[in-house]
Structure formats: structure tokens, C-alpha cells
C-alpha positions as CSV (number, residue, x, y, z in Angstrom):
1,M,-17.6,67.1,53.6
2,V,-14.1,67.1,52.7
3,S,-14.6,66.8,49.0
4,S,-17.1,69.8,49.2
5,A,-14.4,72.0,50.8
6,L,-11.8,71.0,48.5
7,Q,-14.3,72.0,45.6
8,I,-15.1,75.2,47.3
9,T,-11.2,76.0,47.7
10,G,-10.8,75.4,44.3
11,L,-13.2,77.7,43.3
12,L,-12.1,80.5,45.5
13,I,-8.7,80.2,44.1
14,G,-9.8,80.0,40.7
15,G,-12.0,83.0,41.0
16,T,-9.1,85.2,42.3
17,G,-7.1,83.9,39.4
18,M,-9.8,85.0,37.0
19,I,-10.5,88.4,38.7
20,G,-6.8,89.1,38.6
21,T,-6.5,87.8,34.9
22,F,-9.2,90.5,34.2
23,A,-7.4,93.3,35.7
24,V,-3.8,92.5,34.3
25,T,-5.5,92.6,31.0
26,G,-6.9,96.1,31.6
27,M,-3.9,97.4,33.6
28,P,-1.6,100.0,32.1
29,Q,1.4,99.0,34.5
30,W,3.0,96.6,32.2
31,R,6.2,98.9,31.4
32,V,7.0,101.5,33.6
33,S,9.6,104.3,33.0
34,A,13.1,103.6,34.6
35,F,15.1,106.4,36.6
36,I,18.7,105.6,35.8
37,E,21.9,107.3,34.8
38,N,21.2,110.9,33.3
39,N,17.1,110.3,33.2
40,I,16.5,112.8,36.2
41,I,12.7,113.5,35.3
42,V,11.5,111.8,38.2
43,F,8.4,113.7,38.7
44,E,6.7,112.0,35.8
45,T,6.1,108.5,35.3
46,I,5.3,106.6,32.0
47,W,3.0,103.8,32.1
48,E,2.8,101.5,29.0
49,G,-0.2,98.8,28.7
50,L,-1.8,96.7,26.2
51,W,-4.3,99.1,25.3
52,M,-3.1,102.5,26.4
53,H,-0.2,104.5,27.9
54,C,-0.4,106.7,30.8
55,I,1.6,109.7,32.1
56,R,1.3,110.5,35.6
57,Q,3.0,113.8,37.3
58,A,4.1,114.1,40.6
59,N,1.4,111.4,41.8
60,I,-1.4,114.1,41.4
61,R,-2.1,114.1,37.7
62,M,-2.5,111.2,35.2
63,Q,-3.2,111.4,31.6
64,C,-4.1,108.1,29.4
65,K,-4.4,107.7,25.7
66,V,-5.3,104.7,23.9
67,Y,-3.2,103.5,21.3
68,D,-3.8,104.8,17.8
69,S,-3.1,101.9,16.0
70,M,-2.2,98.0,16.7
71,L,0.6,98.0,14.3
72,A,2.3,100.8,16.2
73,L,2.8,98.5,19.2
74,S,6.0,96.2,19.5
75,P,5.7,92.4,18.6
76,D,5.2,91.1,22.2
77,L,2.6,93.6,23.1
78,Q,0.6,92.8,20.0
79,A,0.7,89.0,20.9
80,S,-0.2,89.6,24.4
81,R,-3.2,91.4,23.4
82,G,-4.7,88.1,22.0
83,L,-3.2,86.1,24.6
84,M,-4.4,87.9,27.7
85,C,-8.1,88.0,26.0
86,A,-8.1,84.2,25.4
87,G,-6.7,83.7,29.0
88,S,-9.5,85.8,30.3
89,V,-12.1,84.0,28.1
90,L,-10.7,80.6,29.1
91,S,-10.5,81.4,32.9
92,F,-14.1,82.6,32.9
93,L,-15.4,79.5,31.2
94,A,-13.5,77.1,33.6
95,F,-15.0,79.5,36.6
96,I,-18.7,78.8,35.1
97,I,-18.3,75.0,34.4
98,A,-16.5,74.5,38.0
99,I,-19.8,76.1,39.5
100,I,-22.1,73.8,37.6
101,G,-20.1,70.5,38.5
102,M,-19.7,71.4,42.2
103,K,-21.7,68.8,44.3
104,C,-23.5,71.6,46.4
105,T,-25.1,72.8,43.0
106,R,-28.2,71.8,41.6
107,C,-27.7,73.1,37.9
108,V,-27.9,69.7,36.2
109,Q,-29.5,66.8,37.4
110,S,-26.9,64.2,36.5
111,S,-24.8,61.2,37.9
112,W,-21.4,61.6,39.8
113,Q,-19.9,60.5,36.7
114,A,-21.1,63.3,34.9
115,K,-20.3,65.9,37.5
116,D,-16.8,64.1,37.6
117,C,-16.2,64.7,34.1
118,I,-17.5,68.4,34.2
119,I,-15.2,69.0,37.3
120,L,-12.5,67.7,35.1
121,T,-13.1,69.8,32.4
122,A,-13.0,73.1,34.7
123,G,-9.7,71.9,35.9
124,L,-8.0,71.6,32.7
125,L,-9.4,74.9,31.3
126,F,-7.9,76.5,34.5
127,I,-4.6,75.0,34.1
128,L,-4.8,76.0,30.1
129,S,-5.8,79.6,31.1
130,G,-2.8,79.9,33.5
131,A,-0.3,78.6,30.6
132,V,-1.9,81.1,28.4
133,E,-1.4,84.1,30.7
134,L,2.1,83.0,31.7
135,I,2.8,83.2,28.0
136,P,2.6,87.2,27.3
137,V,3.5,88.0,30.8
138,C,6.9,85.9,30.9
139,W,7.4,87.4,27.1
140,V,6.8,90.9,28.1
141,A,9.1,90.6,31.2
142,N,12.0,89.1,28.9
143,T,11.8,91.8,26.3
144,I,12.0,94.4,29.1
145,I,15.0,92.9,31.0
146,S,16.9,92.2,27.6
147,D,16.2,95.9,26.6
148,F,17.2,97.2,30.4
149,Y,20.6,95.6,29.8
150,N,21.1,96.2,26.1
151,P,23.5,99.1,25.7
152,K,22.2,100.1,22.3
153,V,19.0,101.1,23.5
154,N,18.6,104.8,24.6
155,V,18.3,105.3,28.5
156,A,15.3,107.2,28.1
157,Q,13.5,104.1,26.3
158,K,14.5,101.6,28.9
159,R,11.5,100.2,31.1
160,E,11.4,98.2,34.4
161,L,8.8,95.6,35.2
162,G,5.6,97.1,36.2
163,E,2.8,95.9,38.7
164,A,0.7,94.2,36.1
165,L,3.5,91.7,35.3
166,Y,3.9,90.6,39.1
167,L,0.0,90.5,39.5
168,G,-0.1,88.4,36.0
169,W,2.3,85.9,37.6
170,V,0.1,85.5,40.6
171,A,-3.1,84.9,38.8
172,A,-1.5,82.4,36.5
173,F,-0.4,80.5,39.7
174,C,-3.9,80.7,41.2
175,L,-5.4,79.3,38.0
176,I,-3.0,76.6,37.7
177,A,-3.5,75.9,41.3
178,A,-6.9,75.6,40.9
179,G,-6.9,73.5,38.1
180,A,-4.6,71.0,39.8
181,I,-6.9,70.8,42.6
182,F,-9.9,69.6,40.7
183,C,-7.9,67.3,38.5
184,C,-6.7,65.9,41.6
185,F,-10.1,65.8,43.1
186,C,-11.4,63.9,39.9
187,R,-8.7,61.3,40.4
188,C,-9.2,60.8,44.0
189,C,-12.6,60.3,43.7
190,E,-12.0,57.9,40.8
191,K,-9.8,55.6,42.7
192,T,-12.2,55.8,45.8
193,R,-15.3,54.7,43.7
194,S,-13.4,51.8,42.0
195,Y,-11.8,50.6,45.0
196,G,-15.9,50.9,46.8
197,H,-16.9,48.8,43.8
198,S,-14.3,46.3,43.7
199,A,-14.9,45.2,47.3
200,P,-18.5,44.1,46.9
201,T,-17.5,42.1,43.9
202,H,-14.8,40.3,45.6
203,Y,-17.1,39.6,48.8
204,R,-19.9,38.4,46.3
205,T,-17.7,36.1,44.4
206,H,-16.3,34.6,48.0
207,S,-20.0,34.0,49.0
208,Q,-21.0,32.4,45.9
209,H,-17.8,30.0,46.3
210,L,-18.6,29.1,49.8
211,H,-22.4,28.5,48.6
212,R,-21.1,26.1,46.1
213,K,-19.0,24.5,48.3
214,T,-21.9,23.8,50.7
215,E,-24.2,22.7,47.9
216,S,-21.4,20.2,47.0
217,S,-21.2,18.8,50.3
218,Y,-24.5,18.4,50.7
219,S,-25.1,16.5,47.7
220,K,-22.4,14.3,48.7
221,S,-23.7,13.5,52.0
222,Q,-27.1,13.1,50.4
223,Y,-25.8,10.7,47.7
224,V,-24.1,8.7,50.6
């Protein structure tokens, strides 16, 4: 009962991280315009994402345009496209594999050893997808902070951290946490089963030793 609840908790956390990864990949709020110094155009907000940039005016009207060329993007955004797509695919595969390997599912008729291997694979994929997602999110955040404090960068070109980056950190944490739960679950089950199998063996060895001792005593008394 406890193991099933632990698996369901890991699956829910992993599903939350997967949905967050999909959302972060499509959100345009990676870079947000900064209103500092002489930049007084506060009624217009600029969002820059992986696939498009948007301009929102006075919280009423918003226009978005897909990037005309991938080569026109900065190196961090170019790499973030591929890494976020890879992270989304890995998190989706981990979620599906985790469903298949759970105790409450009957997708495969296999032994507990095969189930543990499937769950362990899902846990490792969750951790890998979280690590892959952390790379572009931290890279873009570092670039934004470096440009913000760089005096050579024009004030109008400086940006601040967008909501997508914060959501990306949360989603990556959920994926890594789900992977850790599944890996720890498999480790605990392996120790429990090894202990459960070792106890009967010891008992059987002890019984055999007593049986042999009894036979030896009986044979000696019979001989006398």
C-alpha cells in the first residue's frame, strides 16, 4: 500500500514537471523588456521566447510574430530550442514508462524484477530530462543577467528574467524529484527482497544443521 502511494506521488510530480516543460517550451516570456533609466515606454511590454516574440500594449492588445530565421537568434536561444524539445520528449517517455511499470497497472504481465527495471528506467529518464531542461534555462538566465549589468549593452536592449524561466526551474525540480523517488523506491524494494530471501536460506541452513546433528546422535546411540 505504501509502495503504491509512493509510486503515484512520483507519477504526479513527474506529470507536473512534464506539463511544465511543455508550457515552458512554448511560452514567449523567456526575456522580458526592462524599464530602467531612460526607458520610459512602460505601456509596451516586449516578450522574447524560443519560437516567437510578442509586443503587448497597455495590457489590452498583444501581437506575436514567429522568428523569420533561426540563425537570427542568439546562440543561447538556438541551443535552448533543441534542448527544450529533447527535454520534453524525455519527460514524456519517462511518464509513459512510469505508468507501464507501476504496480497498479496491468499493461505487461511480468515479474516484479521486470517491473523494477521499468520503474528504474523511468526514474533515470526523469532525472535526465530535468538536467537537460536546467541547461537552457540557466544558460538564458545567465545571459540576461550578464547583459543587464554590462555597461556596453544599450538600455533598450536589456532584458529581465521572464516567467518562463521561473516555471522552467520549478518543472526541472519536479522532474528530478520524481526521478529520485522512483530510483529510491527501486533501491528500497531491492534491499527488502534481498533481506526477505536471505532469511529463509539461513533458517533452512540452520534446520539442515540440526537435522544432521540429530541423525549423527541417533546413529551413535544405535551403534552403542
